[in-house]
Each structure stands twice: as C-alpha cells, then as structure tokens.
PDB file with one MODEL, atoms N, CA, C and O in Angstrom:
MODEL        1
ATOM      1  N   MET A   1      55.284-269.963  79.434  1.00  0.00           N
ATOM      2  CA  MET A   1      55.197-269.656  77.942  1.00  0.00           C
ATOM      3  C   MET A   1      56.200-268.909  77.296  1.00  0.00           C
ATOM      4  O   MET A   1      56.614-267.844  77.755  1.00  0.00           O
ATOM      5  N   MET A   2      56.686-269.511  76.058  1.00  0.00           N
ATOM      6  CA  MET A   2      57.602-268.822  75.307  1.00  0.00           C
ATOM      7  C   MET A   2      57.451-267.691  74.660  1.00  0.00           C
ATOM      8  O   MET A   2      56.394-267.483  74.064  1.00  0.00           O
ATOM      9  N   ALA A   3      58.499-266.736  74.660  1.00  0.00           N
ATOM     10  CA  ALA A   3      58.040-265.410  74.198  1.00  0.00           C
ATOM     11  C   ALA A   3      58.297-265.511  72.572  1.00  0.00           C
ATOM     12  O   ALA A   3      59.147-266.162  71.964  1.00  0.00           O
ATOM     13  N   ARG A   4      57.323-264.689  72.111  1.00  0.00           N
ATOM     14  CA  ARG A   4      57.166-264.521  70.407  1.00  0.00           C
ATOM     15  C   ARG A   4      58.166-263.582  70.160  1.00  0.00           C
ATOM     16  O   ARG A   4      58.289-262.608  70.902  1.00  0.00           O
ATOM     17  N   ILE A   5      58.995-263.790  69.068  1.00  0.00           N
ATOM     18  CA  ILE A   5      60.238-262.985  68.521  1.00  0.00           C
ATOM     19  C   ILE A   5      59.794-262.637  67.242  1.00  0.00           C
ATOM     20  O   ILE A   5      59.681-263.522  66.394  1.00  0.00           O
ATOM     21  N   GLU A   6      59.497-261.343  66.954  1.00  0.00           N
ATOM     22  CA  GLU A   6      59.594-261.060  65.499  1.00  0.00           C
ATOM     23  C   GLU A   6      60.932-260.086  65.098  1.00  0.00           C
ATOM     24  O   GLU A   6      61.359-259.150  65.772  1.00  0.00           O
ATOM     25  N   VAL A   7      61.397-260.516  63.974  1.00  0.00           N
ATOM     26  CA  VAL A   7      62.501-259.784  63.489  1.00  0.00           C
ATOM     27  C   VAL A   7      62.225-259.210  62.041  1.00  0.00           C
ATOM     28  O   VAL A   7      61.728-259.855  61.117  1.00  0.00           O
ATOM     29  N   THR A   8      62.627-257.899  62.000  1.00  0.00           N
ATOM     30  CA  THR A   8      62.317-257.378  60.552  1.00  0.00           C
ATOM     31  C   THR A   8      63.549-256.561  60.184  1.00  0.00           C
ATOM     32  O   THR A   8      64.080-255.641  60.805  1.00  0.00           O
ATOM     33  N   ARG A   9      63.892-257.157  58.951  1.00  0.00           N
ATOM     34  CA  ARG A   9      65.286-256.372  58.403  1.00  0.00           C
ATOM     35  C   ARG A   9      64.645-255.003  57.925  1.00  0.00           C
ATOM     36  O   ARG A   9      63.580-254.849  57.327  1.00  0.00           O
ATOM     37  N   LEU A  10      65.479-254.134  58.300  1.00  0.00           N
ATOM     38  CA  LEU A  10      65.189-252.556  58.146  1.00  0.00           C
ATOM     39  C   LEU A  10      66.193-252.254  57.018  1.00  0.00           C
ATOM     40  O   LEU A  10      65.692-251.829  55.977  1.00  0.00           O
ATOM     41  N   THR A  11      67.630-252.416  57.062  1.00  0.00           N
ATOM     42  CA  THR A  11      68.645-252.146  56.130  1.00  0.00           C
ATOM     43  C   THR A  11      69.160-253.524  55.851  1.00  0.00           C
ATOM     44  O   THR A  11      68.571-254.563  56.150  1.00  0.00           O
ATOM     45  N   ASP A  12      70.471-253.419  55.168  1.00  0.00           N
ATOM     46  CA  ASP A  12      71.210-254.587  54.881  1.00  0.00           C
ATOM     47  C   ASP A  12      71.698-255.204  56.418  1.00  0.00           C
ATOM     48  O   ASP A  12      71.800-256.422  56.566  1.00  0.00           O
ATOM     49  N   ASP A  13      71.929-254.451  57.308  1.00  0.00           N
ATOM     50  CA  ASP A  13      72.694-255.003  58.721  1.00  0.00           C
ATOM     51  C   ASP A  13      71.964-254.320  59.770  1.00  0.00           C
ATOM     52  O   ASP A  13      72.456-254.209  60.893  1.00  0.00           O
ATOM     53  N   THR A  14      70.519-253.731  59.401  1.00  0.00           N
ATOM     54  CA  THR A  14      69.904-253.365  60.705  1.00  0.00           C
ATOM     55  C   THR A  14      68.304-254.006  60.728  1.00  0.00           C
ATOM     56  O   THR A  14      67.500-254.099  59.800  1.00  0.00           O
ATOM     57  N   PHE A  15      68.166-254.443  62.289  1.00  0.00           N
ATOM     58  CA  PHE A  15      67.002-255.327  62.494  1.00  0.00           C
ATOM     59  C   PHE A  15      66.357-254.753  63.404  1.00  0.00           C
ATOM     60  O   PHE A  15      66.991-254.175  64.287  1.00  0.00           O
ATOM     61  N   ARG A  16      64.586-254.769  63.427  1.00  0.00           N
ATOM     62  CA  ARG A  16      64.148-254.386  64.391  1.00  0.00           C
ATOM     63  C   ARG A  16      63.675-255.667  65.024  1.00  0.00           C
ATOM     64  O   ARG A  16      63.370-256.630  64.321  1.00  0.00           O
ATOM     65  N   VAL A  17      63.608-255.698  66.347  1.00  0.00           N
ATOM     66  CA  VAL A  17      63.254-256.882  67.066  1.00  0.00           C
ATOM     67  C   VAL A  17      62.369-256.573  67.946  1.00  0.00           C
ATOM     68  O   VAL A  17      62.577-255.650  68.734  1.00  0.00           O
ATOM     69  N   GLU A  18      61.027-257.422  67.962  1.00  0.00           N
ATOM     70  CA  GLU A  18      59.670-257.280  68.860  1.00  0.00           C
ATOM     71  C   GLU A  18      59.654-258.410  69.394  1.00  0.00           C
ATOM     72  O   GLU A  18      59.675-259.501  68.825  1.00  0.00           O
ATOM     73  N   VAL A  19      59.599-258.082  71.026  1.00  0.00           N
ATOM     74  CA  VAL A  19      59.636-259.367  71.835  1.00  0.00           C
ATOM     75  C   VAL A  19      58.208-259.211  72.665  1.00  0.00           C
ATOM     76  O   VAL A  19      57.994-258.330  73.497  1.00  0.00           O
ATOM     77  N   HIS A  20      57.411-260.098  72.326  1.00  0.00           N
ATOM     78  CA  HIS A  20      56.047-260.280  72.858  1.00  0.00           C
ATOM     79  C   HIS A  20      56.116-261.623  73.879  1.00  0.00           C
ATOM     80  O   HIS A  20      56.284-262.803  73.570  1.00  0.00           O
ATOM     81  N   GLU A  21      55.929-261.026  75.176  1.00  0.00           N
ATOM     82  CA  GLU A  21      55.913-262.050  76.244  1.00  0.00           C
ATOM     83  C   GLU A  21      55.177-261.671  77.883  1.00  0.00           C
ATOM     84  O   GLU A  21      55.568-260.774  78.631  1.00  0.00           O
ATOM     85  N   GLY A  22      54.261-262.440  78.094  1.00  0.00           N
ATOM     86  CA  GLY A  22      53.956-262.148  79.441  1.00  0.00           C
ATOM     87  C   GLY A  22      52.956-261.092  79.104  1.00  0.00           C
ATOM     88  O   GLY A  22      52.997-260.250  80.001  1.00  0.00           O
ATOM     89  N   GLY A  23      52.104-260.788  78.223  1.00  0.00           N
ATOM     90  CA  GLY A  23      50.950-259.632  78.087  1.00  0.00           C
ATOM     91  C   GLY A  23      51.835-258.175  77.819  1.00  0.00           C
ATOM     92  O   GLY A  23      51.267-257.085  77.752  1.00  0.00           O
ATOM     93  N   GLY A  24      53.234-258.338  77.685  1.00  0.00           N
ATOM     94  CA  GLY A  24      53.871-257.060  77.206  1.00  0.00           C
ATOM     95  C   GLY A  24      54.994-257.304  76.317  1.00  0.00           C
ATOM     96  O   GLY A  24      55.449-258.439  76.173  1.00  0.00           O
ATOM     97  N   SER A  25      55.402-256.414  75.790  1.00  0.00           N
ATOM     98  CA  SER A  25      56.423-256.134  74.546  1.00  0.00           C
ATOM     99  C   SER A  25      57.264-255.126  74.704  1.00  0.00           C
ATOM    100  O   SER A  25      57.007-254.077  75.296  1.00  0.00           O
ATOM    101  N   SER A  26      58.677-255.527  73.980  1.00  0.00           N
ATOM    102  CA  SER A  26      59.631-254.774  74.024  1.00  0.00           C
ATOM    103  C   SER A  26      59.979-254.472  72.381  1.00  0.00           C
ATOM    104  O   SER A  26      59.618-255.232  71.482  1.00  0.00           O
ATOM    105  N   SER A  27      60.663-253.358  72.189  1.00  0.00           N
ATOM    106  CA  SER A  27      61.302-253.123  70.829  1.00  0.00           C
ATOM    107  C   SER A  27      62.720-253.170  70.962  1.00  0.00           C
ATOM    108  O   SER A  27      63.173-252.903  72.075  1.00  0.00           O
ATOM    109  N   HIS A  28      63.699-253.530  69.816  1.00  0.00           N
ATOM    110  CA  HIS A  28      64.862-253.238  69.922  1.00  0.00           C
ATOM    111  C   HIS A  28      65.375-253.094  68.450  1.00  0.00           C
ATOM    112  O   HIS A  28      64.709-253.537  67.514  1.00  0.00           O
ATOM    113  N   GLU A  29      66.717-252.389  68.246  1.00  0.00           N
ATOM    114  CA  GLU A  29      67.214-252.250  67.090  1.00  0.00           C
ATOM    115  C   GLU A  29      68.484-253.011  67.185  1.00  0.00           C
ATOM    116  O   GLU A  29      69.213-252.746  68.141  1.00  0.00           O
ATOM    117  N   VAL A  30      68.918-254.066  66.198  1.00  0.00           N
ATOM    118  CA  VAL A  30      70.011-254.679  66.357  1.00  0.00           C
ATOM    119  C   VAL A  30      70.952-254.487  65.122  1.00  0.00           C
ATOM    120  O   VAL A  30      70.376-254.592  64.039  1.00  0.00           O
ATOM    121  N   THR A  31      72.233-254.238  65.084  1.00  0.00           N
ATOM    122  CA  THR A  31      72.961-254.098  63.923  1.00  0.00           C
ATOM    123  C   THR A  31      73.886-255.314  63.640  1.00  0.00           C
ATOM    124  O   THR A  31      74.721-255.609  64.494  1.00  0.00           O
ATOM    125  N   ALA A  32      73.795-255.998  62.557  1.00  0.00           N
ATOM    126  CA  ALA A  32      74.350-257.244  62.537  1.00  0.00           C
ATOM    127  C   ALA A  32      75.102-257.352  61.005  1.00  0.00           C
ATOM    128  O   ALA A  32      74.444-257.650  60.008  1.00  0.00           O
ATOM    129  N   SER A  33      76.177-257.145  60.964  1.00  0.00           N
ATOM    130  CA  SER A  33      77.037-256.937  59.641  1.00  0.00           C
ATOM    131  C   SER A  33      76.981-258.477  59.211  1.00  0.00           C
ATOM    132  O   SER A  33      76.703-259.378  60.002  1.00  0.00           O
ATOM    133  N   ALA A  34      77.290-258.672  57.809  1.00  0.00           N
ATOM    134  CA  ALA A  34      77.449-259.986  57.235  1.00  0.00           C
ATOM    135  C   ALA A  34      78.478-260.729  57.777  1.00  0.00           C
ATOM    136  O   ALA A  34      78.286-261.942  57.863  1.00  0.00           O
ATOM    137  N   ALA A  35      79.717-260.193  58.231  1.00  0.00           N
ATOM    138  CA  ALA A  35      80.766-260.688  58.976  1.00  0.00           C
ATOM    139  C   ALA A  35      80.295-261.217  60.170  1.00  0.00           C
ATOM    140  O   ALA A  35      80.551-262.390  60.438  1.00  0.00           O
ATOM    141  N   ASP A  36      79.554-260.432  61.030  1.00  0.00           N
ATOM    142  CA  ASP A  36      78.767-260.940  62.370  1.00  0.00           C
ATOM    143  C   ASP A  36      78.073-262.007  62.090  1.00  0.00           C
ATOM    144  O   ASP A  36      78.284-263.001  62.785  1.00  0.00           O
ATOM    145  N   VAL A  37      77.277-262.065  61.230  1.00  0.00           N
ATOM    146  CA  VAL A  37      76.272-263.127  60.845  1.00  0.00           C
ATOM    147  C   VAL A  37      77.040-264.504  60.523  1.00  0.00           C
ATOM    148  O   VAL A  37      76.642-265.577  60.974  1.00  0.00           O
ATOM    149  N   GLN A  38      78.196-264.378  59.689  1.00  0.00           N
ATOM    150  CA  GLN A  38      78.872-265.399  59.551  1.00  0.00           C
ATOM    151  C   GLN A  38      79.618-266.088  60.545  1.00  0.00           C
ATOM    152  O   GLN A  38      79.824-267.302  60.541  1.00  0.00           O
ATOM    153  N   ARG A  39      80.136-265.037  61.649  1.00  0.00           N
ATOM    154  CA  ARG A  39      81.024-265.717  62.547  1.00  0.00           C
ATOM    155  C   ARG A  39      80.253-266.251  63.614  1.00  0.00           C
ATOM    156  O   ARG A  39      80.769-267.067  64.377  1.00  0.00           O
ATOM    157  N   TYR A  40      78.988-265.856  63.764  1.00  0.00           N
ATOM    158  CA  TYR A  40      78.176-266.346  64.845  1.00  0.00           C
ATOM    159  C   TYR A  40      77.093-267.447  64.409  1.00  0.00           C
ATOM    160  O   TYR A  40      76.662-268.282  65.204  1.00  0.00           O
ATOM    161  N   GLY A  41      76.748-267.376  63.239  1.00  0.00           N
ATOM    162  CA  GLY A  41      75.688-268.193  62.772  1.00  0.00           C
ATOM    163  C   GLY A  41      76.222-269.122  61.434  1.00  0.00           C
ATOM    164  O   GLY A  41      75.545-270.012  60.921  1.00  0.00           O
ATOM    165  N   GLY A  42      77.244-268.816  61.101  1.00  0.00           N
ATOM    166  CA  GLY A  42      77.542-269.748  60.041  1.00  0.00           C
ATOM    167  C   GLY A  42      76.706-269.376  58.587  1.00  0.00           C
ATOM    168  O   GLY A  42      76.640-268.262  58.068  1.00  0.00           O
ATOM    169  N   GLU A  43      76.125-270.570  58.119  1.00  0.00           N
ATOM    170  CA  GLU A  43      75.258-270.299  56.894  1.00  0.00           C
ATOM    171  C   GLU A  43      73.868-269.827  57.283  1.00  0.00           C
ATOM    172  O   GLU A  43      73.047-269.553  56.407  1.00  0.00           O
ATOM    173  N   VAL A  44      73.559-269.717  58.697  1.00  0.00           N
ATOM    174  CA  VAL A  44      72.274-269.474  58.804  1.00  0.00           C
ATOM    175  C   VAL A  44      72.022-268.097  58.691  1.00  0.00           C
ATOM    176  O   VAL A  44      72.892-267.297  59.035  1.00  0.00           O
ATOM    177  N   GLY A  45      70.636-267.620  58.128  1.00  0.00           N
ATOM    178  CA  GLY A  45      70.330-266.355  57.668  1.00  0.00           C
ATOM    179  C   GLY A  45      70.359-265.364  58.952  1.00  0.00           C
ATOM    180  O   GLY A  45      70.233-265.805  60.094  1.00  0.00           O
ATOM    181  N   ALA A  46      70.542-263.957  58.660  1.00  0.00           N
ATOM    182  CA  ALA A  46      70.683-263.040  59.978  1.00  0.00           C
ATOM    183  C   ALA A  46      69.359-263.368  60.797  1.00  0.00           C
ATOM    184  O   ALA A  46      69.467-263.701  61.977  1.00  0.00           O
ATOM    185  N   GLU A  47      68.026-263.274  60.149  1.00  0.00           N
ATOM    186  CA  GLU A  47      67.087-263.075  61.015  1.00  0.00           C
ATOM    187  C   GLU A  47      66.917-264.337  61.843  1.00  0.00           C
ATOM    188  O   GLU A  47      66.337-264.229  62.923  1.00  0.00           O
ATOM    189  N   LYS A  48      67.338-265.453  61.470  1.00  0.00           N
ATOM    190  CA  LYS A  48      67.262-266.601  62.242  1.00  0.00           C
ATOM    191  C   LYS A  48      68.462-266.498  63.392  1.00  0.00           C
ATOM    192  O   LYS A  48      68.315-267.077  64.469  1.00  0.00           O
ATOM    193  N   LEU A  49      69.331-265.935  63.177  1.00  0.00           N
ATOM    194  CA  LEU A  49      70.590-265.873  64.184  1.00  0.00           C
ATOM    195  C   LEU A  49      70.197-264.914  65.191  1.00  0.00           C
ATOM    196  O   LEU A  49      70.497-265.059  66.376  1.00  0.00           O
ATOM    197  N   ILE A  50      69.405-263.748  64.659  1.00  0.00           N
ATOM    198  CA  ILE A  50      69.002-262.590  65.714  1.00  0.00           C
ATOM    199  C   ILE A  50      67.916-263.353  66.498  1.00  0.00           C
ATOM    200  O   ILE A  50      68.007-263.410  67.725  1.00  0.00           O
ATOM    201  N   GLU A  51      67.014-263.873  65.923  1.00  0.00           N
ATOM    202  CA  GLU A  51      65.797-264.708  66.812  1.00  0.00           C
ATOM    203  C   GLU A  51      66.418-265.559  67.723  1.00  0.00           C
ATOM    204  O   GLU A  51      66.000-265.606  68.880  1.00  0.00           O
ATOM    205  N   ALA A  52      67.491-266.332  67.307  1.00  0.00           N
ATOM    206  CA  ALA A  52      68.173-267.263  68.424  1.00  0.00           C
ATOM    207  C   ALA A  52      69.056-266.528  69.465  1.00  0.00           C
ATOM    208  O   ALA A  52      69.378-267.091  70.511  1.00  0.00           O
ATOM    209  N   SER A  53      69.358-265.542  69.233  1.00  0.00           N
ATOM    210  CA  SER A  53      70.322-264.709  69.831  1.00  0.00           C
ATOM    211  C   SER A  53      69.358-264.013  71.150  1.00  0.00           C
ATOM    212  O   SER A  53      69.704-263.856  72.321  1.00  0.00           O
ATOM    213  N   PHE A  54      68.230-263.720  70.588  1.00  0.00           N
ATOM    214  CA  PHE A  54      67.233-263.150  71.701  1.00  0.00           C
ATOM    215  C   PHE A  54      66.687-264.284  72.575  1.00  0.00           C
ATOM    216  O   PHE A  54      66.385-263.959  73.723  1.00  0.00           O
ATOM    217  N   ARG A  55      66.537-265.374  72.270  1.00  0.00           N
ATOM    218  CA  ARG A  55      66.288-266.520  72.940  1.00  0.00           C
ATOM    219  C   ARG A  55      67.234-266.638  73.852  1.00  0.00           C
ATOM    220  O   ARG A  55      66.821-266.786  75.002  1.00  0.00           O
ATOM    221  N   PHE A  56      68.543-266.614  73.670  1.00  0.00           N
ATOM    222  CA  PHE A  56      69.836-266.746  74.390  1.00  0.00           C
ATOM    223  C   PHE A  56      69.799-265.885  75.414  1.00  0.00           C
ATOM    224  O   PHE A  56      70.005-266.275  76.564  1.00  0.00           O
ATOM    225  N   LEU A  57      69.521-264.560  75.108  1.00  0.00           N
ATOM    226  CA  LEU A  57      69.253-263.114  75.926  1.00  0.00           C
ATOM    227  C   LEU A  57      68.308-263.570  77.046  1.00  0.00           C
ATOM    228  O   LEU A  57      68.600-263.605  78.241  1.00  0.00           O
ATOM    229  N   LEU A  58      67.052-263.939  76.455  1.00  0.00           N
ATOM    230  CA  LEU A  58      65.976-264.206  77.295  1.00  0.00           C
ATOM    231  C   LEU A  58      66.161-265.230  78.574  1.00  0.00           C
ATOM    232  O   LEU A  58      65.828-264.984  79.733  1.00  0.00           O
ATOM    233  N   GLU A  59      66.777-266.444  78.080  1.00  0.00           N
ATOM    234  CA  GLU A  59      67.300-267.304  79.182  1.00  0.00           C
ATOM    235  C   GLU A  59      68.062-266.321  80.299  1.00  0.00           C
ATOM    236  O   GLU A  59      67.817-266.580  81.477  1.00  0.00           O
ATOM    237  N   ARG A  60      68.763-265.462  80.078  1.00  0.00           N
ATOM    238  CA  ARG A  60      69.611-264.750  80.889  1.00  0.00           C
ATOM    239  C   ARG A  60      68.976-263.468  81.732  1.00  0.00           C
ATOM    240  O   ARG A  60      69.368-263.084  82.833  1.00  0.00           O
ATOM    241  N   GLU A  61      67.992-262.950  81.008  1.00  0.00           N
ATOM    242  CA  GLU A  61      67.623-261.494  81.484  1.00  0.00           C
ATOM    243  C   GLU A  61      66.146-261.351  81.116  1.00  0.00           C
ATOM    244  O   GLU A  61      65.745-261.911  80.095  1.00  0.00           O
ATOM    245  N   PRO A  62      65.300-260.630  81.887  1.00  0.00           N
ATOM    246  CA  PRO A  62      64.248-260.248  81.330  1.00  0.00           C
ATOM    247  C   PRO A  62      64.108-259.234  79.992  1.00  0.00           C
ATOM    248  O   PRO A  62      65.056-258.460  79.862  1.00  0.00           O
ATOM    249  N   LYS A  63      63.184-259.156  79.119  1.00  0.00           N
ATOM    250  CA  LYS A  63      63.271-258.547  78.011  1.00  0.00           C
ATOM    251  C   LYS A  63      63.417-256.943  78.462  1.00  0.00           C
ATOM    252  O   LYS A  63      64.056-256.192  77.725  1.00  0.00           O
ATOM    253  N   GLU A  64      62.931-256.538  79.446  1.00  0.00           N
ATOM    254  CA  GLU A  64      63.231-255.127  79.553  1.00  0.00           C
ATOM    255  C   GLU A  64      64.448-254.849  80.212  1.00  0.00           C
ATOM    256  O   GLU A  64      64.677-253.782  80.781  1.00  0.00           O
ATOM    257  N   SER A  65      65.365-255.966  80.128  1.00  0.00           N
ATOM    258  CA  SER A  65      66.941-255.488  80.477  1.00  0.00           C
ATOM    259  C   SER A  65      67.661-255.700  79.159  1.00  0.00           C
ATOM    260  O   SER A  65      68.864-255.437  79.167  1.00  0.00           O
ATOM    261  N   ILE A  66      67.180-256.087  78.147  1.00  0.00           N
ATOM    262  CA  ILE A  66      67.947-256.209  76.875  1.00  0.00           C
ATOM    263  C   ILE A  66      67.809-254.766  76.297  1.00  0.00           C
ATOM    264  O   ILE A  66      66.780-254.103  76.166  1.00  0.00           O
ATOM    265  N   LEU A  67      69.189-254.417  75.962  1.00  0.00           N
ATOM    266  CA  LEU A  67      69.216-253.078  75.205  1.00  0.00           C
ATOM    267  C   LEU A  67      68.498-252.941  74.294  1.00  0.00           C
ATOM    268  O   LEU A  67      68.275-253.797  73.438  1.00  0.00           O
ATOM    269  N   ALA A  68      67.869-251.455  74.367  1.00  0.00           N
ATOM    270  CA  ALA A  68      67.172-251.061  73.073  1.00  0.00           C
ATOM    271  C   ALA A  68      67.741-251.081  71.541  1.00  0.00           C
ATOM    272  O   ALA A  68      67.166-251.275  70.469  1.00  0.00           O
ATOM    273  N   ARG A  69      69.104-250.803  71.871  1.00  0.00           N
ATOM    274  CA  ARG A  69      69.970-250.718  70.419  1.00  0.00           C
ATOM    275  C   ARG A  69      71.445-251.164  70.690  1.00  0.00           C
ATOM    276  O   ARG A  69      72.114-250.724  71.624  1.00  0.00           O
ATOM    277  N   PHE A  70      71.822-251.956  69.904  1.00  0.00           N
ATOM    278  CA  PHE A  70      73.163-252.531  70.045  1.00  0.00           C
ATOM    279  C   PHE A  70      73.403-253.338  68.904  1.00  0.00           C
ATOM    280  O   PHE A  70      72.571-253.833  68.142  1.00  0.00           O
ATOM    281  N   ASP A  71      74.900-253.427  68.870  1.00  0.00           N
ATOM    282  CA  ASP A  71      75.386-254.323  67.686  1.00  0.00           C
ATOM    283  C   ASP A  71      75.709-255.674  68.361  1.00  0.00           C
ATOM    284  O   ASP A  71      76.116-255.793  69.516  1.00  0.00           O
ATOM    285  N   LEU A  72      75.448-256.789  67.392  1.00  0.00           N
ATOM    286  CA  LEU A  72      75.086-258.047  67.719  1.00  0.00           C
ATOM    287  C   LEU A  72      76.516-258.857  68.925  1.00  0.00           C
ATOM    288  O   LEU A  72      76.445-259.599  69.904  1.00  0.00           O
ATOM    289  N   PRO A  73      77.719-258.190  68.150  1.00  0.00           N
ATOM    290  CA  PRO A  73      78.746-258.645  69.082  1.00  0.00           C
ATOM    291  C   PRO A  73      78.747-258.270  70.574  1.00  0.00           C
ATOM    292  O   PRO A  73      79.273-258.962  71.446  1.00  0.00           O
ATOM    293  N   VAL A  74      78.018-256.947  70.812  1.00  0.00           N
ATOM    294  CA  VAL A  74      77.780-256.530  72.274  1.00  0.00           C
ATOM    295  C   VAL A  74      77.532-257.831  73.161  1.00  0.00           C
ATOM    296  O   VAL A  74      78.084-257.997  74.249  1.00  0.00           O
ATOM    297  N   ILE A  75      76.684-258.694  72.610  1.00  0.00           N
ATOM    298  CA  ILE A  75      76.209-259.839  73.615  1.00  0.00           C
ATOM    299  C   ILE A  75      77.333-260.739  74.172  1.00  0.00           C
ATOM    300  O   ILE A  75      77.067-261.397  75.178  1.00  0.00           O
ATOM    301  N   GLU A  76      78.509-260.832  73.648  1.00  0.00           N
ATOM    302  CA  GLU A  76      79.611-261.410  73.556  1.00  0.00           C
ATOM    303  C   GLU A  76      80.440-260.960  75.071  1.00  0.00           C
ATOM    304  O   GLU A  76      81.038-261.607  75.931  1.00  0.00           O
ATOM    305  N   ARG A  77      80.131-259.573  74.884  1.00  0.00           N
ATOM    306  CA  ARG A  77      80.860-258.863  75.962  1.00  0.00           C
ATOM    307  C   ARG A  77      80.357-258.868  77.264  1.00  0.00           C
ATOM    308  O   ARG A  77      81.054-258.724  78.268  1.00  0.00           O
ATOM    309  N   TYR A  78      78.759-259.088  77.246  1.00  0.00           N
ATOM    310  CA  TYR A  78      78.340-259.371  78.481  1.00  0.00           C
ATOM    311  C   TYR A  78      78.114-260.916  78.668  1.00  0.00           C
ATOM    312  O   TYR A  78      77.930-261.288  79.827  1.00  0.00           O
ATOM    313  N   PHE A  79      78.106-261.820  77.712  1.00  0.00           N
ATOM    314  CA  PHE A  79      77.933-263.279  78.027  1.00  0.00           C
ATOM    315  C   PHE A  79      79.030-263.877  77.056  1.00  0.00           C
ATOM    316  O   PHE A  79      78.869-264.189  75.876  1.00  0.00           O
ATOM    317  N   PRO A  80      80.224-263.970  77.848  1.00  0.00           N
ATOM    318  CA  PRO A  80      81.302-264.607  76.774  1.00  0.00           C
ATOM    319  C   PRO A  80      81.044-265.965  76.378  1.00  0.00           C
ATOM    320  O   PRO A  80      81.842-266.632  75.719  1.00  0.00           O
ATOM    321  N   GLU A  81      79.763-266.429  76.840  1.00  0.00           N
ATOM    322  CA  GLU A  81      79.698-268.023  76.251  1.00  0.00           C
ATOM    323  C   GLU A  81      78.696-267.885  75.165  1.00  0.00           C
ATOM    324  O   GLU A  81      78.073-268.868  74.766  1.00  0.00           O
ATOM    325  N   TYR A  82      78.554-266.920  74.765  1.00  0.00           N
ATOM    326  CA  TYR A  82      77.264-266.656  73.501  1.00  0.00           C
ATOM    327  C   TYR A  82      77.784-267.262  72.344  1.00  0.00           C
ATOM    328  O   TYR A  82      77.055-268.000  71.681  1.00  0.00           O
ATOM    329  N   PRO A  83      79.034-267.031  71.990  1.00  0.00           N
ATOM    330  CA  PRO A  83      79.751-267.499  70.524  1.00  0.00           C
ATOM    331  C   PRO A  83      79.439-269.116  70.699  1.00  0.00           C
ATOM    332  O   PRO A  83      78.833-269.748  69.834  1.00  0.00           O
ATOM    333  N   ARG A  84      79.837-269.595  71.698  1.00  0.00           N
ATOM    334  CA  ARG A  84      79.723-271.351  71.746  1.00  0.00           C
ATOM    335  C   ARG A  84      78.459-271.528  71.783  1.00  0.00           C
ATOM    336  O   ARG A  84      77.969-272.347  71.006  1.00  0.00           O
ATOM    337  N   GLU A  85      77.778-270.933  72.530  1.00  0.00           N
ATOM    338  CA  GLU A  85      76.139-271.490  72.997  1.00  0.00           C
ATOM    339  C   GLU A  85      75.280-271.138  71.836  1.00  0.00           C
ATOM    340  O   GLU A  85      74.194-271.691  71.663  1.00  0.00           O
ATOM    341  N   ILE A  86      75.734-270.255  71.062  1.00  0.00           N
ATOM    342  CA  ILE A  86      74.442-269.839  70.059  1.00  0.00           C
ATOM    343  C   ILE A  86      74.343-270.873  68.789  1.00  0.00           C
ATOM    344  O   ILE A  86      73.341-271.066  68.101  1.00  0.00           O
ATOM    345  N   ARG A  87      75.612-271.483  68.648  1.00  0.00           N
ATOM    346  CA  ARG A  87      75.567-272.339  67.712  1.00  0.00           C
ATOM    347  C   ARG A  87      74.846-273.521  67.931  1.00  0.00           C
ATOM    348  O   ARG A  87      74.388-273.997  66.892  1.00  0.00           O
ATOM    349  N   GLY A  88      74.574-274.215  69.073  1.00  0.00           N
ATOM    350  CA  GLY A  88      73.745-275.109  69.582  1.00  0.00           C
ATOM    351  C   GLY A  88      72.520-274.853  69.466  1.00  0.00           C
ATOM    352  O   GLY A  88      71.717-275.786  69.454  1.00  0.00           O
ATOM    353  N   LYS A  89      72.061-273.429  69.346  1.00  0.00           N
ATOM    354  CA  LYS A  89      70.392-273.015  69.438  1.00  0.00           C
ATOM    355  C   LYS A  89      70.118-272.956  67.588  1.00  0.00           C
ATOM    356  O   LYS A  89      69.008-272.784  67.083  1.00  0.00           O
ATOM    357  N   LEU A  90      71.167-273.108  66.956  1.00  0.00           N
ATOM    358  CA  LEU A  90      70.789-272.822  65.381  1.00  0.00           C
ATOM    359  C   LEU A  90      70.524-274.201  64.941  1.00  0.00           C
ATOM    360  O   LEU A  90      70.035-274.276  63.814  1.00  0.00           O
ATOM    361  N   ASP A  91      70.763-275.495  65.661  1.00  0.00           N
ATOM    362  CA  ASP A  91      70.896-276.764  64.817  1.00  0.00           C
ATOM    363  C   ASP A  91      69.524-277.035  64.710  1.00  0.00           C
ATOM    364  O   ASP A  91      69.137-278.020  64.081  1.00  0.00           O
TER     365      ASP A  91
ENDMDL
END
C-alpha cells in the first residue's frame, strides 16, 4: 500500500509533512527556500516537490528513519542521486 503524504505550509519556507503508512504515522518539519524549490523542482510548487521528495525517501528508508526536521537540500547529502531522480518523479 502506498503511503499517504500530507504537506501543510506553515510559513513561506517551512512545511509540516505527515506520513501515514501501515497503520502508523510520522510527522516531519521541512524547510525549503524558494531557491531550493526552483533548483530541485523547477516550476513545480513547493508542496508537490516536498511530497515527491518524501516518496523518494520512502523508497529508500522507512518513515521512522526520515529526520524529524531538516532542510530539503540535506536529502542530497544522504542520497547524491536525489537532484537527478526527483525531476523524474515530478513529470
């Protein structure tokens, strides 16, 4: 079953992400500046980019392993393929 991901904008560049999967859920706070959104997502909105980014992460680790609070570019430090692969998830 695919995870349900809810992205809520808290401030201009801060988002709360709730991941519901397998009868459990996790909550995360992600910071994504306008420059981050442009760099990784192009013309895609921030919420869509963050949702796709969480799908990318969930393919690689359980929701419990995703950091509770992080800046979007941190994903690239752990997964160098992120910038290349995230574009494909946005099409």
